[in-house]
C-alpha positions in Angstrom: 127.8 58.8 76.0 129.2 62.4 74.8 127.7 66.1 75.6 124.5 66.8 73.4 125.2 70.6 73.9 129.2 70.4 73.7 131.8 68.7 70.6 134.1 69.7 73.9 133.0 67.8 76.5 133.8 64.5 76.3 131.3 63.0 78.5 127.4 63.5 78.7 126.2 65.4 82.2 126.0 62.9 85.3 122.7 62.0 86.2 123.3 63.7 89.2 123.7 67.2 88.0 120.8 66.7 85.6 118.6 66.0 88.4 119.5 67.7 91.1 120.9 71.0 89.4 119.6 71.4 85.6 116.1 69.5 85.9 114.7 71.8 88.2 116.0 75.3 87.3 114.8 74.4 83.8 111.3 73.4 84.7 111.0 76.6 87.1 112.5 78.8 84.1 111.7 77.6 81.3 107.6 78.9 81.0 108.8 82.4 81.9 111.5 82.8 79.8 110.3 81.7 76.5 108.4 85.1 75.5 111.7 86.6 76.4 113.2 84.4 74.3 111.1 84.7 71.7 111.3 89.0 71.8 114.9 89.0 72.1 115.1 86.0 69.0 112.7 88.8 66.5 115.0 91.4 66.9 118.2 89.6 67.1 117.1 88.0 63.1 116.2 91.5 61.8 119.6 92.3 62.8 121.2 89.7 61.4 119.4 90.3 58.1 119.3 93.9 58.0 123.3 93.8 58.7 123.5 90.9 55.9 124.8 88.5 58.3 122.3 86.0 57.4 120.3 85.7 53.7 116.5 86.5 53.5 115.4 83.1 52.7 117.4 82.1 56.4 115.8 85.2 58.0 112.7 84.2 56.6 112.6 80.4 57.7 113.9 81.5 60.7 110.7 83.8 61.9 108.2 81.6 60.9 109.7 78.9 63.2 110.1 81.4 66.0 106.5 82.2 65.1 105.9 78.9 65.4 107.0 77.9 68.3 105.3 81.1 70.3 101.9 80.2 68.9 102.7 77.1 70.2 103.9 77.9 73.9 105.6 75.8 76.5 103.7 73.1 76.4 105.3 72.3 72.4 108.7 71.0 74.6 109.6 68.2 76.0 112.3 69.7 78.4 115.3 67.3 78.6 118.3 68.3 81.8 121.0 67.2 79.5 120.6 69.8 77.5 121.4 72.1 80.3 118.9 75.0 80.3 116.3 76.8 78.4 118.2 78.1 75.6 119.5 75.0 74.5 115.7 73.2 74.8 114.9 76.2 73.1 117.3 75.5 70.2 117.4 71.9 69.8 113.6 72.4 69.1 113.9 75.2 66.3 117.0 73.1 64.9 114.6 69.8 64.7 112.0 72.3 62.8 114.1 74.1 60.1 117.4 71.8 60.4 120.9 72.7 61.5 121.9 74.7 58.7 119.5 77.6 59.4 118.6 77.3 63.1 122.3 76.7 63.6 122.4 80.6 62.6 119.9 82.1 65.0 122.8 82.1 67.3 125.1 83.9 65.5 127.1 86.7 67.4 125.4 86.2 70.6 125.6 83.9 73.7 123.7 82.7 76.4 125.2 85.1 78.5 124.1 88.4 77.0 121.0 86.8 76.1 119.9 85.6 79.8 121.1 89.1 80.9 119.0 90.4 78.3 116.1 88.2 79.1 116.5 89.4 83.5 116.7 93.2 82.0 113.2 92.7 79.9 111.2 90.9 83.1 113.0 93.6 85.2 111.8 96.2 82.7 108.3 94.9 82.9 108.0 94.8 86.4 109.5 98.1 87.2 106.5 100.0 84.9 103.8 97.8 86.4 105.1 98.5 90.3 105.3 102.1 89.3 101.7 102.0 87.1 100.0 100.3 90.4 102.1 103.0 92.7 100.4 105.7 90.7 96.7 104.6 91.7 97.8 104.1 95.5 99.4 107.6 95.6 96.1 109.0 94.3 94.3 107.4 96.9 96.3 108.6 99.6 96.1 112.2 98.8 92.2 111.6 97.9 91.9 110.3 101.4 94.1 112.6 102.8 92.0 115.8 101.4 89.1 114.4 102.3 89.7 113.4 105.8 92.1 117.2 106.9 89.6 117.9 109.8 89.3 114.6 111.2 91.3 114.5 114.5 93.2 111.9 116.0 95.4 110.9 118.1 99.4 110.7 116.4 101.7 108.6 118.6 105.0 107.6 119.0 106.4 104.9 120.5 102.8 103.5 119.9 102.2 105.8 123.0 99.6 108.9 122.8 102.0 111.9 121.7 100.2 114.7 119.8 96.9 115.3 118.4 97.1 115.3 114.3 94.5 114.4 111.7 93.6 110.9 109.7 94.3 113.2 106.7 97.6 114.4 107.7 98.5 110.9 108.6 97.8 109.7 104.9 99.6 112.7 103.5 103.0 111.8 105.5 102.2 108.1 104.0 101.6 109.7 100.7 105.5 111.7 100.8 107.0 108.1 101.8 105.8 106.2 98.9 106.3 109.7 96.8 110.3 108.7 97.4 109.9 105.3 96.6 108.0 106.4 93.2 111.3 108.3 92.6 113.8 105.4 93.6 112.1 103.2 91.2 112.1 105.3 88.1 115.6 106.5 89.1 116.7 102.8 88.7 114.3 102.1 85.9 116.8 104.3 83.9 119.5 101.7 84.5 117.8 99.2 83.6 116.3 99.8 80.6 119.8 99.6 78.8 120.4 96.8 76.2 123.2 94.2 77.1 122.5 92.0 74.2 125.4 91.6 71.4 127.8 91.5 74.4 128.3 87.6 73.6 130.1 86.0 76.2 132.3 89.0 77.8 133.8 90.4 74.6 131.7 90.9 72.2 132.0 89.2 68.5 132.9 89.6 65.6 130.5 89.4 63.4 129.8 93.2 62.4 126.3 93.1 64.4 124.2 96.3 65.5 123.9 96.6 69.3 121.8 99.9 68.7 119.3 98.6 66.6 118.4 95.4 68.3 118.5 97.4 71.5 115.7 100.1 70.0 113.9 96.7 68.6 113.4 96.1 72.2 112.4 99.3 73.7 115.7 100.1 75.2 116.8 103.7 76.1 120.7 102.5 75.5 122.8 99.6 75.9 125.2 98.5 78.6 128.7 99.9 76.8 131.0 97.5 78.2 130.7 94.1 77.0 131.8 92.2 80.4 129.9 94.5 82.6 126.9 93.8 80.4 126.8 90.2 80.9 128.5 90.0 84.7 126.1 92.3 86.2 122.7 92.2 87.6 123.3 95.4 89.8 120.1 96.9 88.4 118.1 94.3 89.2 118.9 94.1 92.8 118.7 97.4 92.4 115.5 97.4 91.4 115.0 94.8 94.7 116.4 97.3 96.4 113.8 99.8 95.6 110.8 97.8 96.0 111.9 96.2 99.4 111.9 100.1 100.2 108.6 100.4 99.1 107.0 97.3 100.6 108.4 98.4 104.1 106.2 101.3 103.5 102.9 99.7 102.8 104.0 97.4 105.7 104.1 100.3 108.0 101.0 101.4 107.1 98.7 98.0 107.0 101.0 97.6 110.5 99.2 101.3 111.6 95.7 100.2 110.3 95.9 96.8 112.0 96.1 98.8 115.2 93.6 100.9 114.4 91.0 98.4 113.4 91.6 96.5 116.7 88.4 96.4 119.3 91.0 98.2 122.2 91.2 101.4 119.5 88.2 101.3 117.3 89.8 104.1 115.3 89.4 102.6 111.7 87.0 100.6 109.7 87.7 98.6 107.0 85.1 96.5 105.3 84.2 93.6 105.2 85.3 92.5 101.6 89.3 92.6 102.7 88.8 90.4 105.6 88.4 86.6 106.1 87.0 84.4 108.8 87.4 82.0 111.4 86.6 78.3 111.2 85.8 78.0 114.3 84.6 80.9 116.4 81.6 83.0 114.6 82.1 86.5 115.7 86.0 87.5 113.6 86.8 89.3 111.0 90.2 88.8 110.8 92.6 91.5 108.6 94.4 88.9 106.5 95.0 91.5 103.8 96.7 93.9 106.1 99.0 91.1 107.2 99.6 89.4 104.0 100.9 93.2 103.3 103.1 93.4 106.1 104.3 89.8 105.6 105.4 90.9 102.3 108.4 93.3 103.3 110.3 89.7 104.4 110.0 87.9 101.2 110.8 91.1 99.5 114.5 91.3 101.8 114.7 87.8 102.0 115.3 87.7 98.3 117.0 91.4 98.3 119.4 89.3 100.6 119.5 86.4 98.2 120.7 88.6 95.8 123.6 90.4 97.7 124.9 87.2 99.6 125.1 84.8 96.3 126.9 88.6 94.4 129.3 89.1 97.6 132.3 86.9 96.0 131.4 86.5 92.3 134.2 87.0 89.9 133.7 90.2 87.7 132.3 88.3 85.0 129.3 85.8 84.2 129.1 83.1 86.7 125.7 81.2 87.4 125.6 81.7 91.1 125.3 85.1 90.8 123.2 85.1 87.2 121.3 81.7 88.3 121.0 81.4 92.5 121.2 85.2 92.9 118.4 86.2 91.1 116.3 82.7 92.7 113.8 84.7 94.3 113.4 87.6 92.7 111.4 87.4 90.0 108.4 85.8 92.4 108.7 88.3 95.4 109.0 91.4 92.6 105.7 89.7 90.4 103.9 88.8 93.6 104.3 92.2 94.6 103.4 94.5 92.2 100.0 91.9 92.0 99.5 92.7 95.8 99.6 96.8 95.2 95.6 97.1 94.3 95.0 95.2 97.7 97.1 98.5 99.2 95.4 100.6 97.1 92.0 99.3 98.1 92.9 99.6 101.8 93.4 103.3 101.4 90.3 104.1 99.4 88.1 101.6 101.8 89.4 102.9 105.0 86.7 104.8 106.5 87.9 106.8 110.7 86.0 106.5 113.2 85.9 110.3 113.9 84.0 110.3 117.5 86.3 107.6 118.4 89.0 109.4 117.3 88.7 112.6 119.1 87.1 110.7 122.3 90.7 109.0 123.0 92.8 112.4 121.7 90.9 114.4 124.9 91.2 111.9 126.7 94.6 110.2 126.3 97.2 113.3 127.2 98.8 113.9 123.9 97.5 117.8 123.7 99.5 118.5 127.2 102.8 119.5 125.1 100.1 122.3 124.0 99.8 122.9 127.8 103.4 122.8 128.5 103.8 125.2 125.5 100.8 127.5 126.9 102.1 128.1 130.2 105.5 128.9 129.0 103.7 131.8 126.8 101.3 132.9 129.3 103.4 132.5 132.2 107.0 133.3 133.3 107.6 129.5 133.4 110.9 128.2 131.5 109.8 125.3 129.1 111.6 122.3 131.3 109.8 124.1 134.6 106.3 123.8 132.5 107.5 120.1 131.5 108.0 119.2 134.7 104.9 120.7 136.2 103.0 119.2 133.4 104.3 115.6 133.5 103.1 116.0 137.1 99.7 117.0 136.5 99.1 113.9 134.5 100.3 111.7 137.1 97.9 113.7 139.4 95.2 113.4 137.2 95.6 109.2 136.0 96.1 108.7 139.3 92.6 110.2 139.8 91.5 108.7 136.9 90.6 111.8 135.2 91.0 111.9 131.1 93.1 115.1 129.7 89.7 117.1 129.5 89.0 117.0 133.2 92.3 118.6 134.4 91.2 121.2 136.1 93.5 124.6 137.3 93.3 123.3 141.4 94.9 120.2 140.2 97.6 121.7 137.9 98.5 124.6 140.8 99.1 121.3 143.0 101.5 120.2 140.4 102.9 123.6 140.9 103.4 123.9 144.2 104.9 120.1 144.3 107.2 120.8 141.7 108.1 124.6 141.8 107.0 125.5 145.1 104.5 128.2 144.4 101.5 128.6 142.5 100.9 129.7 139.0 98.5 131.9 136.7 96.4 130.2 134.8 93.1 130.6 133.8 90.4 127.8 133.3 89.7 128.8 129.4 93.5 129.0 128.9 93.4 125.3 130.2 90.6 124.3 128.5 91.6 126.1 125.3 94.8 124.3 125.9 93.3 120.9 126.3 91.6 121.2 123.4 92.6 118.5 120.2 91.4 120.3 117.2 92.7 124.2 118.6 96.0 121.9 118.9 96.1 121.1 115.6 95.0 124.5 114.1 98.1 126.0 116.5 100.7 123.8 114.3 99.4 126.2 110.6 102.8 127.0 108.5 105.2 124.3 109.6 104.3 120.6 107.4 101.7 120.5 110.7 98.3 118.7 110.6 96.3 122.0 110.2 94.0 122.2 107.8 95.9 124.8 105.7 98.8 123.0 105.8 97.2 119.7 105.1 95.4 120.9 101.4 99.1 123.0 100.6 100.9 119.9 101.0 98.0 117.5 99.2 98.3 120.0 96.2 101.8 119.8 96.5 101.8 115.7 96.1 99.1 115.9 93.6 101.3 117.7 91.2 104.1 115.7 91.5 101.9 112.4 90.9 101.0 114.2 87.4 105.0 114.5 86.4 105.5 111.2 87.4 101.8 110.1 85.5 102.9 111.7 82.6 106.9 110.4 82.7 105.6 107.1 83.0 103.4 107.2 80.3 106.3 108.5 78.0 108.2 105.8 79.0 105.4 103.0 78.4 104.2 104.0 75.1 108.0 103.8 74.3 108.1 100.5 74.8 105.0 99.3 73.4 105.4 101.7 70.3 108.7 99.5 70.2 106.8 95.8 70.6 104.5 97.0 67.9 107.0 97.5 65.5 109.2 94.3 66.2 105.9 92.5 66.2 105.0 93.7 62.8 108.4 93.6 61.2 109.2 90.3 62.1 105.7 88.9 60.7 106.8 90.9 57.4 109.6 88.5 57.7 108.0 85.5 58.4 105.2 86.2 55.1 108.3 87.2 53.0 110.6 84.6 51.3 108.4 81.6 51.0 109.2 78.9 48.9 
């Protein structure tokens, strides 16, 4: 039995190859590829007509068949792995409707190689726009909440140990800066994603007088990938998108991890509503932060997809090959599209999280996060060097902890004991100065002008972040509108074509 898709191959595809390779991929990819194939076919048929490569009659018949298949959807197809892939299954159905003389002309001037590369870029563009759109909402919530809680004092942590006092608003704006950078990476990546490979054909272009720029414009691309072999042989723009999205997932995962700790009974510094929690099937008291767990876990899925893509591409010849374009992309779309769907969860978490002000302040007063300010004050108000002050304060913390005292309970007597044990003499430092040095609110406000948690700095950063957000929103809106207008024009032109030249 001969191949169903080739006049050259003398044998039909082996059942083992069909069942083990072609069928799983075909059933997994046909439905998501169908609307992309349809969109590309519309642009391609219009271009072939406008360039005089096919007649108006053929173009009209193709247009009507393409629209009929679009309306029927994936369920209209009986998938056959002997036909290899989604495209040949689509083409077989089309030819069955309009005959080989008409249906066989839709593939003039192109290859599955550039067709699949174009599908991947259309899909990447869509998910990139979706991620950026949702990311704007997350950034807005971080800025809004950062301003709202600019004066809510809390301990800051390094190594998950008490470090220095900050505010909850300051903490959120740090995350706002991180995801702003993530947005910029995605926006820069988009410029490389939104270029058309269509018309590159197999790897060396085509002898037909096609117009690559017209199909690029019809599909809403900003330009073309100029080198045909590069156009079909690479998915680096998609991998770059996956990498940028993975960094964003990491930023969100770190936010989720901090919230995860802060909501525990032991910390009790943050409240999240019941609507983002799940319960236990056995333990009545459980309020499990599953939303946070899934936001954290998403990093692993994104990273896994990225590593798969990079590993598959490491030794692929510089041209089209399925280990790069199929196996390399195996988890890419599931990872990206599910991640885009999870971003509203991150926005909701930020918007609904409520800091427990009293608990945060209580910890900041008690857990010695203010003692760096005490060391600084000793340097300013005595003759001690910073290293001497650092050692004295370290010793007084040890003495206080041994006595079960909180930071705010340190006395000048205890401070002098630490000084004698460290430098051999008492120091002149008043009780008022000691109290002020150990006040978390004073510590926060004492750092103004340095990108610090002081209220004035926080509000200034929020203002800059908001201006940046608006600039990014305008740029994204322009990109969305360009794509939407191109799609609307394509749909209208193709519908006109389908209505014309009816027998």
